[in-house]
C-alpha positions as CSV (number, residue, x, y, z in Angstrom):
1,X,102.6,15.1,60.2
2,X,105.3,17.5,59.8
3,X,107.4,17.7,62.2
4,X,110.0,20.1,61.3
5,X,107.5,22.5,59.7
6,X,105.8,22.3,63.4
7,X,108.5,22.8,65.5
8,X,109.6,25.7,63.5
9,X,106.3,27.1,64.2
10,X,105.8,26.4,67.5
11,X,109.4,27.5,68.3
12,X,108.6,30.5,67.2
13,X,111.5,30.2,64.3
14,X,109.1,31.4,61.7
15,X,106.2,33.8,61.6
16,X,107.1,34.8,65.0
17,X,104.0,36.0,67.4
18,X,105.6,37.8,69.9
19,X,106.9,41.4,70.0
20,X,108.7,41.0,73.6
21,X,111.7,38.8,74.6
22,X,109.9,38.3,78.1
23,X,106.6,36.8,76.1
24,X,108.9,34.7,74.2
25,X,110.6,33.3,77.0
26,X,107.4,32.8,78.7
27,X,106.2,31.1,75.7
28,X,109.2,28.8,76.0
29,X,108.7,28.1,79.7
30,X,112.7,27.8,80.1
31,X,115.3,28.4,77.5
32,X,119.3,27.6,77.7
33,X,121.4,30.0,78.0
34,X,125.0,28.9,78.4
35,X,126.8,31.2,75.9
36,X,126.0,34.4,77.7
37,X,126.4,36.7,74.9
38,X,124.6,34.7,72.3
39,X,121.7,34.2,74.5
40,X,120.3,37.3,73.3
41,X,119.9,35.9,70.0
42,X,118.2,32.9,70.7
43,X,115.5,35.2,72.6
44,X,115.6,37.9,70.0
45,X,115.4,35.9,66.8
46,X,111.8,34.8,67.8
47,X,110.3,38.1,68.3
48,X,108.7,40.1,65.3
49,X,111.6,42.9,65.3
50,X,114.8,41.5,67.0
51,X,116.9,44.2,68.6
52,X,119.5,44.0,71.5
53,X,118.8,47.0,73.2
54,X,115.4,45.4,74.0
55,X,116.4,42.5,75.2
56,X,118.8,44.1,77.4
57,X,116.2,46.7,78.8
58,X,114.2,43.7,79.4
59,X,117.0,41.5,81.5
60,X,118.5,44.7,83.3
61,X,114.8,44.9,84.4
62,X,114.1,41.5,86.1
63,X,111.6,40.6,83.2
64,X,113.9,37.9,82.2
65,X,116.0,36.5,84.8
66,X,119.1,34.1,83.9
67,X,119.9,31.3,86.4
68,X,121.0,27.9,87.0
69,X,118.2,25.9,87.0
70,X,117.0,22.6,85.0
71,X,119.8,20.0,84.5
72,X,121.9,22.1,86.8
73,X,122.4,24.5,83.6
74,X,122.0,27.9,82.6
75,X,118.4,29.1,81.6
76,X,116.4,32.3,80.9
77,X,113.1,32.2,82.6
78,X,110.4,35.0,82.7
79,X,109.4,36.7,86.0
80,X,106.4,35.5,86.4
81,X,107.5,31.6,86.0
82,X,110.6,32.5,88.4
83,X,109.5,31.4,91.7
84,X,107.2,28.5,90.8
85,X,109.8,27.0,88.3
86,X,112.4,27.2,91.1
87,X,110.3,25.4,93.6
88,X,109.6,22.5,90.9
89,X,113.2,22.3,89.2
90,X,115.6,23.4,92.5
91,X,115.2,20.2,94.3
92,X,116.6,18.0,91.5
93,X,119.0,20.9,90.2
94,X,120.5,20.9,93.6
95,X,121.3,16.9,93.4
96,X,122.9,17.3,90.1
97,X,125.0,19.9,90.9
98,X,126.1,17.8,94.3
99,X,126.6,14.7,92.3
100,X,129.2,16.6,90.0
101,X,130.9,18.0,93.4
102,X,130.9,14.7,94.5
103,X,132.6,13.3,91.2
104,X,135.1,16.5,91.5
105,X,135.9,15.7,94.6
106,X,134.6,19.1,96.2
107,X,132.5,19.1,99.7
108,X,131.0,22.4,100.7
109,X,130.1,22.0,105.0
110,X,126.5,23.7,106.0
111,X,128.8,26.4,108.1
112,X,130.9,27.3,104.8
113,X,127.9,27.1,102.7
114,X,125.7,29.4,104.6
115,X,128.5,31.8,105.8
116,X,129.8,32.3,101.8
117,X,126.3,32.9,101.3
118,X,126.2,35.8,103.9
119,X,128.8,37.6,102.4
120,X,127.5,37.3,98.6
121,X,124.3,38.3,99.7
122,X,126.0,41.5,101.5
123,X,128.2,42.7,98.5
124,X,125.1,42.0,96.1
125,X,122.8,44.3,98.4
126,X,125.8,47.0,98.9
127,X,126.5,46.8,95.0
128,X,123.1,46.0,93.4
129,X,124.9,44.1,90.3
130,X,128.1,41.7,90.8
131,X,130.1,40.1,88.8
132,X,132.4,37.1,90.3
133,X,135.3,39.1,90.5
134,X,133.4,41.6,93.1
135,X,132.5,38.0,94.9
136,X,136.1,37.4,95.1
137,X,137.3,40.6,96.7
138,X,134.3,40.4,99.4
139,X,135.4,36.9,100.2
140,X,139.2,38.3,100.5
141,X,138.1,40.9,102.8
142,X,136.7,38.1,105.4
143,X,139.9,36.4,104.7
144,X,138.7,33.7,102.4
145,X,140.4,32.3,99.7
146,X,138.8,29.8,97.2
147,X,139.2,28.8,93.7
148,X,136.9,29.4,90.8
149,X,135.5,26.3,90.8
150,X,134.3,25.9,94.4
151,X,132.9,30.0,94.2
152,X,130.8,28.7,91.2
153,X,129.0,25.8,92.8
154,X,128.3,28.5,96.1
155,X,126.9,31.0,93.3
156,X,124.6,27.9,92.1
157,X,123.6,26.6,95.9
158,X,122.5,30.5,96.4
159,X,120.9,30.8,92.8
160,X,118.7,27.4,93.8
161,X,117.8,28.7,97.0
162,X,116.0,31.7,95.1
163,X,118.6,34.0,96.6
164,X,120.9,35.1,93.9
165,X,120.3,35.7,90.1
166,X,121.0,37.7,87.5
167,X,122.1,41.1,87.6
168,X,122.6,43.9,84.8
169,X,123.9,42.4,80.9
170,X,127.3,43.1,80.5
171,X,128.6,42.8,77.1
172,X,130.9,39.8,78.5
173,X,130.5,39.1,82.1
174,X,127.8,37.5,84.2
175,X,126.7,39.5,86.7
176,X,124.3,38.7,90.0
177,X,121.9,40.7,92.1
178,X,119.3,39.7,94.8
179,X,116.5,37.9,93.4
180,X,114.6,39.5,96.3
181,X,115.3,42.9,94.4
182,X,114.8,41.7,90.9
183,X,111.7,39.4,90.7
184,X,108.4,40.4,92.8
185,X,107.4,37.7,95.7
186,X,104.3,35.0,94.6
187,X,102.0,33.2,96.8
188,X,103.1,29.4,96.8
189,X,101.8,27.0,94.0
190,X,100.8,23.7,94.3
191,X,103.3,20.9,92.9
192,X,100.7,19.4,90.5
193,X,99.9,22.7,89.0
194,X,102.8,24.0,88.5
195,X,104.0,20.5,86.7
196,X,100.9,20.9,84.4
197,X,102.3,24.5,84.0
198,X,105.9,23.4,83.3
199,X,104.6,20.4,80.7
200,X,101.8,22.7,79.2
201,X,104.6,25.4,78.2
202,X,107.2,22.5,77.2
203,X,104.9,21.1,74.8
204,X,103.4,24.4,73.4
205,X,106.7,25.4,72.8
206,X,108.5,22.3,71.1
207,X,106.2,20.2,70.0
208,X,105.7,17.8,68.3
209,X,108.0,16.3,70.9
210,X,108.7,12.9,72.7
211,X,108.0,12.0,76.5
212,X,111.8,11.3,76.4
213,X,112.2,14.8,74.6
214,X,110.5,16.0,77.7
215,X,112.8,13.9,80.4
216,X,115.8,15.1,79.2
217,X,114.6,18.7,78.4
218,X,113.3,19.0,81.9
219,X,115.7,16.7,84.0
220,X,113.1,15.8,86.1
221,X,112.0,12.1,86.8
222,X,110.4,9.7,84.0
223,X,107.2,9.7,86.4
224,X,106.9,13.4,87.2
225,X,107.0,13.6,83.4
226,X,104.4,11.1,82.9
227,X,102.2,12.7,85.7
228,X,102.4,16.5,83.6
229,X,101.1,15.1,80.3
230,X,98.5,13.2,82.7
231,X,97.7,16.3,84.2
232,X,97.2,18.1,80.7
233,X,94.2,16.0,80.0
234,X,92.7,15.7,76.5
235,X,94.1,19.4,75.9
236,X,97.1,17.0,74.1
237,X,97.2,14.1,71.6
238,X,99.5,11.7,70.5
239,X,100.5,11.4,66.6
240,X,102.8,8.4,65.3
241,X,105.6,9.7,63.1
242,X,108.0,6.7,62.0
243,X,107.1,4.5,64.7
244,X,107.5,7.3,67.3
245,X,104.7,8.7,69.8
246,X,105.1,12.4,69.9
247,X,102.8,14.6,71.7
248,X,101.0,17.9,70.8
249,X,98.6,20.2,72.1
250,X,95.3,20.9,70.8
251,X,95.9,24.7,69.8
252,X,99.1,23.7,67.6
253,X,100.1,25.8,65.2
254,X,100.5,24.2,61.6
255,X,99.8,27.0,59.2
256,X,102.4,30.2,58.3
257,X,105.7,28.1,57.4
258,X,106.8,28.5,53.9
259,X,110.0,27.1,52.3
260,X,112.8,28.9,51.4
261,X,113.4,30.1,55.1
262,X,117.5,30.2,56.3
263,X,117.9,30.6,59.7
264,X,121.4,31.2,61.6
265,X,120.8,29.8,64.9
266,X,123.2,30.1,68.0
267,X,124.8,27.6,69.8
268,X,122.8,25.7,72.5
269,X,119.3,26.7,70.9
270,X,116.5,25.4,71.9
271,X,115.7,24.2,68.5
272,X,118.4,21.2,68.9
273,X,119.1,21.1,72.9
274,X,115.5,21.3,73.5
275,X,114.9,17.2,72.1
276,X,116.4,14.0,72.7
277,X,115.1,13.6,69.1
278,X,117.2,15.5,67.3
279,X,117.7,13.3,64.3
280,X,114.5,14.8,63.1
281,X,116.5,18.2,61.8
282,X,119.6,17.2,61.7
283,X,120.9,13.7,59.8
284,X,122.8,11.7,62.0
285,X,126.1,11.4,59.9
286,X,126.5,15.2,60.8
287,X,125.4,15.8,64.6
288,X,129.7,16.5,65.3
289,X,128.9,19.3,63.2
290,X,126.3,21.2,65.6
291,X,128.0,19.1,69.1
292,X,129.8,17.0,70.7
293,X,129.7,14.0,73.1
294,X,130.5,16.6,75.9
295,X,127.5,18.8,75.6
296,X,129.6,21.7,73.4
297,X,127.0,23.4,70.7
298,X,128.0,25.3,67.8
299,X,126.4,28.0,66.0
300,X,124.1,26.3,63.4
301,X,122.4,27.0,60.0
302,X,119.0,25.7,59.0
303,X,117.2,26.0,55.8
304,X,113.6,25.1,56.2
305,X,114.4,23.5,59.5
306,X,116.8,21.2,58.2
307,X,120.3,21.8,59.9
308,X,122.6,22.2,56.8
309,X,125.9,24.1,58.2
310,X,127.9,26.2,60.6
311,X,128.2,29.7,60.8
312,X,130.8,32.2,63.1
313,X,128.5,35.2,64.9
314,X,131.3,36.7,66.0
315,X,133.2,38.1,62.5
316,X,132.8,41.3,60.9
317,X,131.7,40.1,57.4
318,X,129.5,36.5,56.9
319,X,131.5,33.2,57.5
320,X,130.0,30.0,57.1
321,X,129.9,26.7,55.7
322,X,127.2,24.1,54.2
323,X,127.9,20.3,54.8
324,X,124.5,19.6,53.3
325,X,125.2,20.6,49.6
326,X,121.6,20.5,48.8
327,X,120.3,23.2,51.0
328,X,123.3,25.5,50.2
329,X,121.9,29.3,49.8
330,X,123.2,33.1,50.7
331,X,123.1,34.2,53.5
332,X,123.2,38.0,53.3
333,X,120.1,38.9,54.2
334,X,120.0,36.6,57.4
335,X,123.4,37.9,58.2
336,X,122.3,41.6,57.6
337,X,119.6,41.1,60.3
338,X,121.7,39.4,62.7
339,X,124.0,42.7,62.6
340,X,121.0,44.8,62.6
341,X,119.8,43.3,65.7
342,X,123.4,43.8,67.4
343,X,123.0,47.6,67.1
């Protein structure tokens, strides 16, 4: 088993199979969207023809949605997965967020929660797509003032409840909209069915991956993760690599990888953040080049799947460094592809 090439293929980072952003996000299940600008490249680079305009159209139309979900952090999910995934992950996300609130000595009583939520709902209903600054103005009109941190928790709770989700895509500022206006309602799904789908989406897009990887990524309890794998039955199997057990699906992609491939990968990309076993593609002595202990991830360069350098997405000309000399390469072709995507 070559876990590096298999991850590249199934993450759609080489030989991508999908034409649209919605197809990519649906395949991945959920994609980290911490960096508002770079999440667009994270999705688009996994399509056959990366296009910022195509991404924006999918985002604005609600085919892909950005919200706080797993681990209480920003995610992109497809509209078709939104409702059942929110139901599956919402309660754990709320618990995580309340833990953060407690550590920051913030307490929001129910009376305040619902009063503020009503104001947020009305602002979104009136304006269609609103920024956080719009929410601040709407609250001020009701003589309510709060710091940005507290307001962020109110917005997150509204997201977890299925009330608010992403609005239109702006260059630099996140916007919010009423979920009811963006995502079609769906019937309820049995929890076991939702857990099975969730588990399948993870392993089909990130294989080979371990149980610990899935626990980290999903934010679910270990028991739920074990149950999700069990629900997949014989559609998954285990393989051992360097003493660790990895799960793979019965339809795992293993062909299509070609050596010499260079990738300009955005910060917070699923190629790293989707696993606990990052040492497979990132030498442990260079971990600090990709992320720190506070969860801040950097733009990275991969050659043949091995993380070997860093790059700067917001420059007019390519700026990059390599920390693995044996993987040094010319990034011009990939830089041109990235700049073309931005047009």
